[in-house]
mmCIF file of the N, C-alpha and C atoms, coordinates in Angstrom:
data_MODEL
# 
_entry.id   MODEL 
# 
loop_
_atom_site.group_PDB 
_atom_site.id 
_atom_site.type_symbol 
_atom_site.label_atom_id 
_atom_site.label_alt_id 
_atom_site.label_comp_id 
_atom_site.label_asym_id 
_atom_site.label_entity_id 
_atom_site.label_seq_id 
_atom_site.pdbx_PDB_ins_code 
_atom_site.Cartn_x 
_atom_site.Cartn_y 
_atom_site.Cartn_z 
_atom_site.occupancy 
_atom_site.B_iso_or_equiv 
_atom_site.pdbx_formal_charge 
_atom_site.auth_seq_id 
_atom_site.auth_comp_id 
_atom_site.auth_asym_id 
_atom_site.auth_atom_id 
_atom_site.pdbx_PDB_model_num 
ATOM 1   N N  . MET A 1 1  ? -6.700  -31.422 0.048  1.00 0.00 ? 1  MET A N  1 
ATOM 2   C CA . MET A 1 1  ? -7.265  -31.300 -0.084 1.00 0.00 ? 1  MET A CA 1 
ATOM 3   C C  . MET A 1 1  ? -8.700  -31.340 0.629  1.00 0.00 ? 1  MET A C  1 
ATOM 4   N N  . LEU A 1 2  ? -8.653  -31.674 1.595  1.00 0.00 ? 2  LEU A N  1 
ATOM 5   C CA . LEU A 1 2  ? -10.541 -31.306 2.555  1.00 0.00 ? 2  LEU A CA 1 
ATOM 6   C C  . LEU A 1 2  ? -10.128 -30.357 3.378  1.00 0.00 ? 2  LEU A C  1 
ATOM 7   N N  . ALA A 1 3  ? -8.359  -29.474 3.487  1.00 0.00 ? 3  ALA A N  1 
ATOM 8   C CA . ALA A 1 3  ? -9.051  -28.150 3.921  1.00 0.00 ? 3  ALA A CA 1 
ATOM 9   C C  . ALA A 1 3  ? -9.305  -26.890 3.146  1.00 0.00 ? 3  ALA A C  1 
ATOM 10  N N  . ILE A 1 4  ? -8.911  -27.536 1.805  1.00 0.00 ? 4  ILE A N  1 
ATOM 11  C CA . ILE A 1 4  ? -9.688  -26.646 0.819  1.00 0.00 ? 4  ILE A CA 1 
ATOM 12  C C  . ILE A 1 4  ? -10.986 -26.817 0.258  1.00 0.00 ? 4  ILE A C  1 
ATOM 13  N N  . THR A 1 5  ? -11.509 -28.220 0.405  1.00 0.00 ? 5  THR A N  1 
ATOM 14  C CA . THR A 1 5  ? -13.106 -28.315 0.145  1.00 0.00 ? 5  THR A CA 1 
ATOM 15  C C  . THR A 1 5  ? -13.910 -27.416 1.846  1.00 0.00 ? 5  THR A C  1 
ATOM 16  N N  . ALA A 1 6  ? -13.144 -27.654 2.836  1.00 0.00 ? 6  ALA A N  1 
ATOM 17  C CA . ALA A 1 6  ? -13.976 -26.887 4.269  1.00 0.00 ? 6  ALA A CA 1 
ATOM 18  C C  . ALA A 1 6  ? -13.551 -25.529 3.673  1.00 0.00 ? 6  ALA A C  1 
ATOM 19  N N  . CYS A 1 7  ? -12.783 -24.453 3.377  1.00 0.00 ? 7  CYS A N  1 
ATOM 20  C CA . CYS A 1 7  ? -13.125 -23.286 2.788  1.00 0.00 ? 7  CYS A CA 1 
ATOM 21  C C  . CYS A 1 7  ? -14.108 -23.260 2.273  1.00 0.00 ? 7  CYS A C  1 
ATOM 22  N N  . GLY A 1 8  ? -14.313 -23.718 0.977  1.00 0.00 ? 8  GLY A N  1 
ATOM 23  C CA . GLY A 1 8  ? -15.448 -24.080 0.087  1.00 0.00 ? 8  GLY A CA 1 
ATOM 24  C C  . GLY A 1 8  ? -16.746 -23.720 0.824  1.00 0.00 ? 8  GLY A C  1 
ATOM 25  N N  . GLU A 1 9  ? -16.798 -24.797 1.951  1.00 0.00 ? 9  GLU A N  1 
ATOM 26  C CA . GLU A 1 9  ? -17.823 -25.553 2.591  1.00 0.00 ? 9  GLU A CA 1 
ATOM 27  C C  . GLU A 1 9  ? -18.415 -23.747 3.303  1.00 0.00 ? 9  GLU A C  1 
ATOM 28  N N  . ARG A 1 10 ? -17.369 -23.288 3.933  1.00 0.00 ? 10 ARG A N  1 
ATOM 29  C CA . ARG A 1 10 ? -17.190 -22.503 4.289  1.00 0.00 ? 10 ARG A CA 1 
ATOM 30  C C  . ARG A 1 10 ? -16.841 -21.066 4.068  1.00 0.00 ? 10 ARG A C  1 
ATOM 31  N N  . SER A 1 11 ? -17.029 -20.238 3.038  1.00 0.00 ? 11 SER A N  1 
ATOM 32  C CA . SER A 1 11 ? -16.808 -19.129 1.619  1.00 0.00 ? 11 SER A CA 1 
ATOM 33  C C  . SER A 1 11 ? -17.178 -18.586 2.470  1.00 0.00 ? 11 SER A C  1 
ATOM 34  N N  . PHE A 1 12 ? -18.397 -18.195 2.602  1.00 0.00 ? 12 PHE A N  1 
ATOM 35  C CA . PHE A 1 12 ? -19.002 -16.831 3.025  1.00 0.00 ? 12 PHE A CA 1 
ATOM 36  C C  . PHE A 1 12 ? -17.716 -16.052 4.547  1.00 0.00 ? 12 PHE A C  1 
ATOM 37  N N  . SER A 1 13 ? -17.809 -17.137 5.458  1.00 0.00 ? 13 SER A N  1 
ATOM 38  C CA . SER A 1 13 ? -17.002 -17.275 6.728  1.00 0.00 ? 13 SER A CA 1 
ATOM 39  C C  . SER A 1 13 ? -15.353 -16.672 6.389  1.00 0.00 ? 13 SER A C  1 
ATOM 40  N N  . CYS A 1 14 ? -15.091 -17.274 5.581  1.00 0.00 ? 14 CYS A N  1 
ATOM 41  C CA . CYS A 1 14 ? -13.415 -17.319 4.582  1.00 0.00 ? 14 CYS A CA 1 
ATOM 42  C C  . CYS A 1 14 ? -13.573 -15.558 4.288  1.00 0.00 ? 14 CYS A C  1 
ATOM 43  N N  . TYR A 1 15 ? -14.755 -15.865 3.287  1.00 0.00 ? 15 TYR A N  1 
ATOM 44  C CA . TYR A 1 15 ? -14.599 -14.299 2.896  1.00 0.00 ? 15 TYR A CA 1 
ATOM 45  C C  . TYR A 1 15 ? -14.113 -12.817 3.498  1.00 0.00 ? 15 TYR A C  1 
ATOM 46  N N  . LEU A 1 16 ? -15.079 -13.165 4.676  1.00 0.00 ? 16 LEU A N  1 
ATOM 47  C CA . LEU A 1 16 ? -15.448 -11.757 5.622  1.00 0.00 ? 16 LEU A CA 1 
ATOM 48  C C  . LEU A 1 16 ? -14.102 -11.890 6.119  1.00 0.00 ? 16 LEU A C  1 
ATOM 49  N N  . PHE A 1 17 ? -13.480 -13.061 6.593  1.00 0.00 ? 17 PHE A N  1 
ATOM 50  C CA . PHE A 1 17 ? -12.754 -12.975 7.619  1.00 0.00 ? 17 PHE A CA 1 
ATOM 51  C C  . PHE A 1 17 ? -11.305 -12.444 6.727  1.00 0.00 ? 17 PHE A C  1 
ATOM 52  N N  . GLN A 1 18 ? -10.953 -12.319 5.502  1.00 0.00 ? 18 GLN A N  1 
ATOM 53  C CA . GLN A 1 18 ? -10.208 -12.535 4.635  1.00 0.00 ? 18 GLN A CA 1 
ATOM 54  C C  . GLN A 1 18 ? -10.389 -10.770 4.003  1.00 0.00 ? 18 GLN A C  1 
ATOM 55  N N  . SER A 1 19 ? -11.566 -10.354 4.222  1.00 0.00 ? 19 SER A N  1 
ATOM 56  C CA . SER A 1 19 ? -11.949 -8.848  4.423  1.00 0.00 ? 19 SER A CA 1 
ATOM 57  C C  . SER A 1 19 ? -11.017 -7.851  5.678  1.00 0.00 ? 19 SER A C  1 
ATOM 58  N N  . VAL A 1 20 ? -11.854 -8.457  6.382  1.00 0.00 ? 20 VAL A N  1 
ATOM 59  C CA . VAL A 1 20 ? -11.229 -7.993  7.631  1.00 0.00 ? 20 VAL A CA 1 
ATOM 60  C C  . VAL A 1 20 ? -10.103 -7.619  7.730  1.00 0.00 ? 20 VAL A C  1 
ATOM 61  N N  . VAL A 1 21 ? -8.992  -8.490  7.390  1.00 0.00 ? 21 VAL A N  1 
ATOM 62  C CA . VAL A 1 21 ? -7.814  -8.626  7.236  1.00 0.00 ? 21 VAL A CA 1 
ATOM 63  C C  . VAL A 1 21 ? -7.127  -7.425  6.496  1.00 0.00 ? 21 VAL A C  1 
ATOM 64  N N  . PHE A 1 22 ? -7.984  -7.673  5.302  1.00 0.00 ? 22 PHE A N  1 
ATOM 65  C CA . PHE A 1 22 ? -6.939  -6.616  4.282  1.00 0.00 ? 22 PHE A CA 1 
ATOM 66  C C  . PHE A 1 22 ? -7.546  -4.829  4.782  1.00 0.00 ? 22 PHE A C  1 
ATOM 67  N N  . VAL A 1 23 ? -8.585  -5.149  5.220  1.00 0.00 ? 23 VAL A N  1 
ATOM 68  C CA . VAL A 1 23 ? -9.170  -4.222  5.779  1.00 0.00 ? 23 VAL A CA 1 
ATOM 69  C C  . VAL A 1 23 ? -8.033  -3.233  7.105  1.00 0.00 ? 23 VAL A C  1 
ATOM 70  N N  . ALA A 1 24 ? -7.757  -3.988  7.795  1.00 0.00 ? 24 ALA A N  1 
ATOM 71  C CA . ALA A 1 24 ? -7.437  -3.443  9.014  1.00 0.00 ? 24 ALA A CA 1 
ATOM 72  C C  . ALA A 1 24 ? -5.715  -3.852  8.759  1.00 0.00 ? 24 ALA A C  1 
ATOM 73  N N  . LEU A 1 25 ? -5.116  -4.359  7.934  1.00 0.00 ? 25 LEU A N  1 
ATOM 74  C CA . LEU A 1 25 ? -3.639  -4.595  7.562  1.00 0.00 ? 25 LEU A CA 1 
ATOM 75  C C  . LEU A 1 25 ? -3.443  -3.390  6.248  1.00 0.00 ? 25 LEU A C  1 
ATOM 76  N N  . LEU A 1 26 ? -4.444  -3.261  5.494  1.00 0.00 ? 26 LEU A N  1 
ATOM 77  C CA . LEU A 1 26 ? -3.914  -2.421  4.588  1.00 0.00 ? 26 LEU A CA 1 
ATOM 78  C C  . LEU A 1 26 ? -4.602  -1.312  4.395  1.00 0.00 ? 26 LEU A C  1 
ATOM 79  N N  . SER A 1 27 ? -5.842  -0.943  5.122  1.00 0.00 ? 27 SER A N  1 
ATOM 80  C CA . SER A 1 27 ? -6.389  0.215   4.159  1.00 0.00 ? 27 SER A CA 1 
ATOM 81  C C  . SER A 1 27 ? -5.397  1.814   5.542  1.00 0.00 ? 27 SER A C  1 
ATOM 82  N N  . SER A 1 28 ? -5.800  3.013   4.759  1.00 0.00 ? 28 SER A N  1 
ATOM 83  C CA . SER A 1 28 ? -4.590  4.062   5.023  1.00 0.00 ? 28 SER A CA 1 
ATOM 84  C C  . SER A 1 28 ? -5.433  4.431   6.239  1.00 0.00 ? 28 SER A C  1 
ATOM 85  N N  . TYR A 1 29 ? -6.883  4.119   6.880  1.00 0.00 ? 29 TYR A N  1 
ATOM 86  C CA . TYR A 1 29 ? -7.487  4.831   7.825  1.00 0.00 ? 29 TYR A CA 1 
ATOM 87  C C  . TYR A 1 29 ? -7.376  3.688   8.959  1.00 0.00 ? 29 TYR A C  1 
ATOM 88  N N  . THR A 1 30 ? -6.762  2.433   9.107  1.00 0.00 ? 30 THR A N  1 
ATOM 89  C CA . THR A 1 30 ? -6.315  1.580   10.225 1.00 0.00 ? 30 THR A CA 1 
ATOM 90  C C  . THR A 1 30 ? -5.024  1.778   10.242 1.00 0.00 ? 30 THR A C  1 
ATOM 91  N N  . LEU A 1 31 ? -4.289  0.368   10.084 1.00 0.00 ? 31 LEU A N  1 
ATOM 92  C CA . LEU A 1 31 ? -3.122  -0.190  10.604 1.00 0.00 ? 31 LEU A CA 1 
ATOM 93  C C  . LEU A 1 31 ? -2.145  0.979   9.146  1.00 0.00 ? 31 LEU A C  1 
ATOM 94  N N  . GLY A 1 32 ? -2.155  0.929   7.834  1.00 0.00 ? 32 GLY A N  1 
ATOM 95  C CA . GLY A 1 32 ? -1.765  1.577   7.178  1.00 0.00 ? 32 GLY A CA 1 
ATOM 96  C C  . GLY A 1 32 ? -0.465  0.732   5.903  1.00 0.00 ? 32 GLY A C  1 
ATOM 97  N N  . PRO A 1 33 ? -0.224  0.034   6.646  1.00 0.00 ? 33 PRO A N  1 
ATOM 98  C CA . PRO A 1 33 ? 0.981   -0.484  5.759  1.00 0.00 ? 33 PRO A CA 1 
ATOM 99  C C  . PRO A 1 33 ? 0.574   -0.411  4.468  1.00 0.00 ? 33 PRO A C  1 
ATOM 100 N N  . GLY A 1 34 ? -0.486  -0.493  3.664  1.00 0.00 ? 34 GLY A N  1 
ATOM 101 C CA . GLY A 1 34 ? -0.873  -0.747  2.425  1.00 0.00 ? 34 GLY A CA 1 
ATOM 102 C C  . GLY A 1 34 ? -0.115  0.414   1.584  1.00 0.00 ? 34 GLY A C  1 
ATOM 103 N N  . GLU A 1 35 ? -0.488  1.648   1.531  1.00 0.00 ? 35 GLU A N  1 
ATOM 104 C CA . GLU A 1 35 ? 0.287   2.490   1.212  1.00 0.00 ? 35 GLU A CA 1 
ATOM 105 C C  . GLU A 1 35 ? 1.850   2.399   1.155  1.00 0.00 ? 35 GLU A C  1 
ATOM 106 N N  . THR A 1 36 ? 2.214   1.729   1.788  1.00 0.00 ? 36 THR A N  1 
ATOM 107 C CA . THR A 1 36 ? 3.977   2.093   1.424  1.00 0.00 ? 36 THR A CA 1 
ATOM 108 C C  . THR A 1 36 ? 4.763   0.120   1.087  1.00 0.00 ? 36 THR A C  1 
ATOM 109 N N  . LEU A 1 37 ? 3.601   -0.749  0.916  1.00 0.00 ? 37 LEU A N  1 
ATOM 110 C CA . LEU A 1 37 ? 3.911   -1.882  0.202  1.00 0.00 ? 37 LEU A CA 1 
ATOM 111 C C  . LEU A 1 37 ? 3.698   -1.901  -0.540 1.00 0.00 ? 37 LEU A C  1 
ATOM 112 N N  . GLY A 1 38 ? 4.674   -3.166  -1.886 1.00 0.00 ? 38 GLY A N  1 
ATOM 113 C CA . GLY A 1 38 ? 4.924   -2.650  -3.147 1.00 0.00 ? 38 GLY A CA 1 
ATOM 114 C C  . GLY A 1 38 ? 3.666   -4.034  -3.424 1.00 0.00 ? 38 GLY A C  1 
ATOM 115 N N  . THR A 1 39 ? 3.621   -4.275  -4.104 1.00 0.00 ? 39 THR A N  1 
ATOM 116 C CA . THR A 1 39 ? 2.873   -5.279  -4.641 1.00 0.00 ? 39 THR A CA 1 
ATOM 117 C C  . THR A 1 39 ? 3.726   -6.819  -4.256 1.00 0.00 ? 39 THR A C  1 
ATOM 118 N N  . ALA A 1 40 ? 4.574   -7.119  -4.440 1.00 0.00 ? 40 ALA A N  1 
ATOM 119 C CA . ALA A 1 40 ? 5.338   -8.445  -3.579 1.00 0.00 ? 40 ALA A CA 1 
ATOM 120 C C  . ALA A 1 40 ? 4.533   -8.681  -2.197 1.00 0.00 ? 40 ALA A C  1 
ATOM 121 N N  . GLU A 1 41 ? 4.841   -7.445  -1.874 1.00 0.00 ? 41 GLU A N  1 
ATOM 122 C CA . GLU A 1 41 ? 4.603   -7.615  -0.276 1.00 0.00 ? 41 GLU A CA 1 
ATOM 123 C C  . GLU A 1 41 ? 2.963   -8.261  -0.153 1.00 0.00 ? 41 GLU A C  1 
ATOM 124 N N  . VAL A 1 42 ? 2.270   -7.190  -1.049 1.00 0.00 ? 42 VAL A N  1 
ATOM 125 C CA . VAL A 1 42 ? 0.779   -7.483  -0.588 1.00 0.00 ? 42 VAL A CA 1 
ATOM 126 C C  . VAL A 1 42 ? 0.305   -8.299  -1.341 1.00 0.00 ? 42 VAL A C  1 
ATOM 127 N N  . ALA A 1 43 ? 0.708   -8.673  -2.036 1.00 0.00 ? 43 ALA A N  1 
ATOM 128 C CA . ALA A 1 43 ? 0.654   -10.479 -2.594 1.00 0.00 ? 43 ALA A CA 1 
ATOM 129 C C  . ALA A 1 43 ? 0.893   -11.774 -1.564 1.00 0.00 ? 43 ALA A C  1 
ATOM 130 N N  . VAL A 1 44 ? 2.316   -11.042 -0.337 1.00 0.00 ? 44 VAL A N  1 
ATOM 131 C CA . VAL A 1 44 ? 2.176   -12.469 0.485  1.00 0.00 ? 44 VAL A CA 1 
ATOM 132 C C  . VAL A 1 44 ? 1.527   -12.259 1.443  1.00 0.00 ? 44 VAL A C  1 
ATOM 133 N N  . ILE A 1 45 ? 1.431   -10.925 1.911  1.00 0.00 ? 45 ILE A N  1 
ATOM 134 C CA . ILE A 1 45 ? -0.169  -11.226 2.649  1.00 0.00 ? 45 ILE A CA 1 
ATOM 135 C C  . ILE A 1 45 ? -1.128  -11.857 2.317  1.00 0.00 ? 45 ILE A C  1 
ATOM 136 N N  . ALA A 1 46 ? -1.416  -11.651 1.573  1.00 0.00 ? 46 ALA A N  1 
ATOM 137 C CA . ALA A 1 46 ? -2.917  -12.046 1.065  1.00 0.00 ? 46 ALA A CA 1 
ATOM 138 C C  . ALA A 1 46 ? -2.902  -13.730 0.501  1.00 0.00 ? 46 ALA A C  1 
ATOM 139 N N  . LEU A 1 47 ? -1.522  -14.451 0.438  1.00 0.00 ? 47 LEU A N  1 
ATOM 140 C CA . LEU A 1 47 ? -1.583  -15.687 0.323  1.00 0.00 ? 47 LEU A CA 1 
ATOM 141 C C  . LEU A 1 47 ? -1.402  -16.107 1.753  1.00 0.00 ? 47 LEU A C  1 
ATOM 142 N N  . ALA A 1 48 ? -0.903  -15.390 2.760  1.00 0.00 ? 48 ALA A N  1 
ATOM 143 C CA . ALA A 1 48 ? -1.055  -16.033 4.029  1.00 0.00 ? 48 ALA A CA 1 
ATOM 144 C C  . ALA A 1 48 ? -2.564  -15.518 4.659  1.00 0.00 ? 48 ALA A C  1 
ATOM 145 N N  . THR A 1 49 ? -2.856  -14.463 4.766  1.00 0.00 ? 49 THR A N  1 
ATOM 146 C CA . THR A 1 49 ? -4.021  -14.668 4.701  1.00 0.00 ? 49 THR A CA 1 
ATOM 147 C C  . THR A 1 49 ? -5.009  -15.803 4.345  1.00 0.00 ? 49 THR A C  1 
ATOM 148 N N  . TRP A 1 50 ? -4.596  -15.952 2.762  1.00 0.00 ? 50 TRP A N  1 
ATOM 149 C CA . TRP A 1 50 ? -5.518  -17.156 2.621  1.00 0.00 ? 50 TRP A CA 1 
ATOM 150 C C  . TRP A 1 50 ? -5.511  -18.711 3.088  1.00 0.00 ? 50 TRP A C  1 
ATOM 151 N N  . VAL A 1 51 ? -4.193  -18.804 3.280  1.00 0.00 ? 51 VAL A N  1 
ATOM 152 C CA . VAL A 1 51 ? -3.784  -19.899 3.921  1.00 0.00 ? 51 VAL A CA 1 
ATOM 153 C C  . VAL A 1 51 ? -3.883  -20.476 5.929  1.00 0.00 ? 51 VAL A C  1 
ATOM 154 N N  . VAL A 1 52 ? -4.139  -18.360 6.242  1.00 0.00 ? 52 VAL A N  1 
ATOM 155 C CA . VAL A 1 52 ? -4.350  -19.027 7.389  1.00 0.00 ? 52 VAL A CA 1 
ATOM 156 C C  . VAL A 1 52 ? -6.248  -19.139 7.304  1.00 0.00 ? 52 VAL A C  1 
ATOM 157 N N  . SER A 1 53 ? -6.881  -18.655 6.415  1.00 0.00 ? 53 SER A N  1 
ATOM 158 C CA . SER A 1 53 ? -8.359  -19.243 6.187  1.00 0.00 ? 53 SER A CA 1 
ATOM 159 C C  . SER A 1 53 ? -8.753  -20.338 5.994  1.00 0.00 ? 53 SER A C  1 
ATOM 160 N N  . VAL A 1 54 ? -8.033  -21.228 5.267  1.00 0.00 ? 54 VAL A N  1 
ATOM 161 C CA . VAL A 1 54 ? -7.828  -22.309 4.869  1.00 0.00 ? 54 VAL A CA 1 
ATOM 162 C C  . VAL A 1 54 ? -7.833  -23.417 6.020  1.00 0.00 ? 54 VAL A C  1 
ATOM 163 N N  . LEU A 1 55 ? -6.929  -22.863 7.500  1.00 0.00 ? 55 LEU A N  1 
ATOM 164 C CA . LEU A 1 55 ? -6.323  -23.673 8.272  1.00 0.00 ? 55 LEU A CA 1 
ATOM 165 C C  . LEU A 1 55 ? -7.457  -23.404 9.070  1.00 0.00 ? 55 LEU A C  1 
ATOM 166 N N  . LEU A 1 56 ? -8.441  -22.499 9.417  1.00 0.00 ? 56 LEU A N  1 
ATOM 167 C CA . LEU A 1 56 ? -9.011  -22.433 10.575 1.00 0.00 ? 56 LEU A CA 1 
ATOM 168 C C  . LEU A 1 56 ? -10.878 -22.896 9.812  1.00 0.00 ? 56 LEU A C  1 
ATOM 169 N N  . ALA A 1 57 ? -10.508 -23.034 8.639  1.00 0.00 ? 57 ALA A N  1 
ATOM 170 C CA . ALA A 1 57 ? -11.800 -23.648 8.142  1.00 0.00 ? 57 ALA A CA 1 
ATOM 171 C C  . ALA A 1 57 ? -11.813 -25.059 8.459  1.00 0.00 ? 57 ALA A C  1 
ATOM 172 N N  . ASP A 1 58 ? -10.167 -25.522 8.287  1.00 0.00 ? 58 ASP A N  1 
ATOM 173 C CA . ASP A 1 58 ? -10.497 -26.933 8.178  1.00 0.00 ? 58 ASP A CA 1 
ATOM 174 C C  . ASP A 1 58 ? -10.291 -27.438 10.078 1.00 0.00 ? 58 ASP A C  1 
ATOM 175 N N  . LEU A 1 59 ? -9.718  -26.373 10.378 1.00 0.00 ? 59 LEU A N  1 
ATOM 176 C CA . LEU A 1 59 ? -10.203 -26.947 11.915 1.00 0.00 ? 59 LEU A CA 1 
ATOM 177 C C  . LEU A 1 59 ? -11.450 -26.859 11.869 1.00 0.00 ? 59 LEU A C  1 
ATOM 178 N N  . LEU A 1 60 ? -12.453 -25.733 11.687 1.00 0.00 ? 60 LEU A N  1 
ATOM 179 C CA . LEU A 1 60 ? -14.171 -26.129 12.354 1.00 0.00 ? 60 LEU A CA 1 
ATOM 180 C C  . LEU A 1 60 ? -14.500 -27.627 11.359 1.00 0.00 ? 60 LEU A C  1 
ATOM 181 N N  . ARG A 1 61 ? -14.483 -27.603 10.394 1.00 0.00 ? 61 ARG A N  1 
ATOM 182 C CA . ARG A 1 61 ? -14.361 -28.991 9.869  1.00 0.00 ? 61 ARG A CA 1 
ATOM 183 C C  . ARG A 1 61 ? -14.138 -30.323 10.629 1.00 0.00 ? 61 ARG A C  1 
ATOM 184 N N  . GLN A 1 62 ? -12.648 -30.197 11.230 1.00 0.00 ? 62 GLN A N  1 
ATOM 185 C CA . GLN A 1 62 ? -12.632 -31.590 12.151 1.00 0.00 ? 62 GLN A CA 1 
ATOM 186 C C  . GLN A 1 62 ? -13.343 -31.567 13.352 1.00 0.00 ? 62 GLN A C  1 
ATOM 187 N N  . ALA A 1 63 ? -13.903 -30.022 13.623 1.00 0.00 ? 63 ALA A N  1 
ATOM 188 C CA . ALA A 1 63 ? -14.627 -29.731 14.879 1.00 0.00 ? 63 ALA A CA 1 
ATOM 189 C C  . ALA A 1 63 ? -16.339 -30.092 14.641 1.00 0.00 ? 63 ALA A C  1 
ATOM 190 N N  . GLY A 1 64 ? -16.291 -30.647 13.079 1.00 0.00 ? 64 GLY A N  1 
ATOM 191 C CA . GLY A 1 64 ? -17.733 -30.417 12.854 1.00 0.00 ? 64 GLY A CA 1 
ATOM 192 C C  . GLY A 1 64 ? -18.855 -29.362 12.719 1.00 0.00 ? 64 GLY A C  1 
ATOM 193 N N  . VAL A 1 65 ? -18.415 -28.019 12.844 1.00 0.00 ? 65 VAL A N  1 
ATOM 194 C CA . VAL A 1 65 ? -19.213 -26.705 12.894 1.00 0.00 ? 65 VAL A CA 1 
ATOM 195 C C  . VAL A 1 65 ? -18.921 -26.329 11.712 1.00 0.00 ? 65 VAL A C  1 
ATOM 196 N N  . ARG A 1 66 ? -19.720 -25.888 11.667 1.00 0.00 ? 66 ARG A N  1 
ATOM 197 C CA . ARG A 1 66 ? -20.365 -24.323 10.204 1.00 0.00 ? 66 ARG A CA 1 
ATOM 198 C C  . ARG A 1 66 ? -20.151 -23.199 10.601 1.00 0.00 ? 66 ARG A C  1 
ATOM 199 N N  . GLY A 1 67 ? -19.351 -22.844 9.683  1.00 0.00 ? 67 GLY A N  1 
ATOM 200 C CA . GLY A 1 67 ? -18.759 -21.004 9.457  1.00 0.00 ? 67 GLY A CA 1 
ATOM 201 C C  . GLY A 1 67 ? -19.434 -20.726 10.468 1.00 0.00 ? 67 GLY A C  1 
ATOM 202 N N  . PRO A 1 68 ? -18.945 -19.528 11.157 1.00 0.00 ? 68 PRO A N  1 
ATOM 203 C CA . PRO A 1 68 ? -20.077 -18.799 11.768 1.00 0.00 ? 68 PRO A CA 1 
ATOM 204 C C  . PRO A 1 68 ? -20.920 -17.410 10.860 1.00 0.00 ? 68 PRO A C  1 
ATOM 205 N N  . ALA A 1 69 ? -20.353 -17.213 10.087 1.00 0.00 ? 69 ALA A N  1 
ATOM 206 C CA . ALA A 1 69 ? -21.170 -16.733 8.974  1.00 0.00 ? 69 ALA A CA 1 
ATOM 207 C C  . ALA A 1 69 ? -22.308 -17.276 8.670  1.00 0.00 ? 69 ALA A C  1 
ATOM 208 N N  . GLU A 1 70 ? -21.823 -18.611 7.930  1.00 0.00 ? 70 GLU A N  1 
ATOM 209 C CA . GLU A 1 70 ? -23.138 -19.265 7.282  1.00 0.00 ? 70 GLU A CA 1 
ATOM 210 C C  . GLU A 1 70 ? -24.025 -20.022 8.545  1.00 0.00 ? 70 GLU A C  1 
ATOM 211 N N  . VAL A 1 71 ? -23.490 -19.667 9.200  1.00 0.00 ? 71 VAL A N  1 
ATOM 212 C CA . VAL A 1 71 ? -24.916 -19.892 10.615 1.00 0.00 ? 71 VAL A CA 1 
ATOM 213 C C  . VAL A 1 71 ? -25.697 -19.071 11.125 1.00 0.00 ? 71 VAL A C  1 
ATOM 214 N N  . LEU A 1 72 ? -24.890 -17.450 10.898 1.00 0.00 ? 72 LEU A N  1 
ATOM 215 C CA . LEU A 1 72 ? -25.732 -16.072 11.034 1.00 0.00 ? 72 LEU A CA 1 
ATOM 216 C C  . LEU A 1 72 ? -26.844 -16.427 9.925  1.00 0.00 ? 72 LEU A C  1 
ATOM 217 N N  . LEU A 1 73 ? -26.327 -16.578 8.777  1.00 0.00 ? 73 LEU A N  1 
ATOM 218 C CA . LEU A 1 73 ? -26.874 -16.260 7.606  1.00 0.00 ? 73 LEU A CA 1 
ATOM 219 C C  . LEU A 1 73 ? -28.054 -17.468 7.726  1.00 0.00 ? 73 LEU A C  1 
ATOM 220 N N  . ARG A 1 74 ? -27.769 -18.942 7.982  1.00 0.00 ? 74 ARG A N  1 
ATOM 221 C CA . ARG A 1 74 ? -28.992 -19.438 7.656  1.00 0.00 ? 74 ARG A CA 1 
ATOM 222 C C  . ARG A 1 74 ? -30.122 -19.057 8.689  1.00 0.00 ? 74 ARG A C  1 
ATOM 223 N N  . ARG A 1 75 ? -29.784 -19.073 10.173 1.00 0.00 ? 75 ARG A N  1 
ATOM 224 C CA . ARG A 1 75 ? -30.406 -18.288 10.872 1.00 0.00 ? 75 ARG A CA 1 
ATOM 225 C C  . ARG A 1 75 ? -31.429 -17.172 10.638 1.00 0.00 ? 75 ARG A C  1 
ATOM 226 N N  . LEU A 1 76 ? -30.789 -16.271 10.388 1.00 0.00 ? 76 LEU A N  1 
ATOM 227 C CA . LEU A 1 76 ? -31.368 -15.087 9.888  1.00 0.00 ? 76 LEU A CA 1 
ATOM 228 C C  . LEU A 1 76 ? -32.631 -15.677 8.109  1.00 0.00 ? 76 LEU A C  1 
ATOM 229 N N  . THR A 1 77 ? -32.385 -16.661 7.922  1.00 0.00 ? 77 THR A N  1 
ATOM 230 C CA . THR A 1 77 ? -32.821 -16.698 6.635  1.00 0.00 ? 77 THR A CA 1 
ATOM 231 C C  . THR A 1 77 ? -33.886 -17.642 6.842  1.00 0.00 ? 77 THR A C  1 
ATOM 232 N N  . TYR A 1 78 ? -33.641 -18.388 7.736  1.00 0.00 ? 78 TYR A N  1 
ATOM 233 C CA . TYR A 1 78 ? -34.882 -19.361 8.622  1.00 0.00 ? 78 TYR A CA 1 
ATOM 234 C C  . TYR A 1 78 ? -35.693 -19.167 8.817  1.00 0.00 ? 78 TYR A C  1 
ATOM 235 N N  . ARG A 1 79 ? -35.577 -18.274 9.925  1.00 0.00 ? 79 ARG A N  1 
ATOM 236 C CA . ARG A 1 79 ? -36.403 -17.195 10.714 1.00 0.00 ? 79 ARG A CA 1 
ATOM 237 C C  . ARG A 1 79 ? -37.237 -16.373 10.704 1.00 0.00 ? 79 ARG A C  1 
ATOM 238 N N  . THR A 1 80 ? -36.511 -16.069 9.220  1.00 0.00 ? 80 THR A N  1 
ATOM 239 C CA . THR A 1 80 ? -37.556 -14.743 7.909  1.00 0.00 ? 80 THR A CA 1 
ATOM 240 C C  . THR A 1 80 ? -38.395 -15.754 7.323  1.00 0.00 ? 80 THR A C  1 
ATOM 241 N N  . ALA A 1 81 ? -38.000 -16.855 7.030  1.00 0.00 ? 81 ALA A N  1 
ATOM 242 C CA . ALA A 1 81 ? -39.127 -17.592 6.262  1.00 0.00 ? 81 ALA A CA 1 
ATOM 243 C C  . ALA A 1 81 ? -40.496 -18.239 6.415  1.00 0.00 ? 81 ALA A C  1 
ATOM 244 N N  . ALA A 1 82 ? -40.161 -18.053 8.158  1.00 0.00 ? 82 ALA A N  1 
ATOM 245 C CA . ALA A 1 82 ? -41.083 -18.809 8.971  1.00 0.00 ? 82 ALA A CA 1 
ATOM 246 C C  . ALA A 1 82 ? -42.106 -17.824 9.271  1.00 0.00 ? 82 ALA A C  1 
ATOM 247 N N  . ARG A 1 83 ? -41.807 -17.156 9.178  1.00 0.00 ? 83 ARG A N  1 
ATOM 248 C CA . ARG A 1 83 ? -42.382 -15.549 9.674  1.00 0.00 ? 83 ARG A CA 1 
ATOM 249 C C  . ARG A 1 83 ? -43.784 -15.319 8.355  1.00 0.00 ? 83 ARG A C  1 
# 
């Protein structure tokens, strides 16, 4: 359960990771197998990608590190607000 919570706390990073994987694996202008895969195969890719993102988020939680996208967003937000 802590791993899923870690994914929620790093949801922006997980979302971006999943988006990059889906574009890389499924788009016709990248690797392109998305055009030939069926619904079941795409669902397996989606589930595997989600599991990997949860595991990565949990590793970051165990290391006590925020997600990279959250860190960048926080830096950009607070730097802009301070001006």
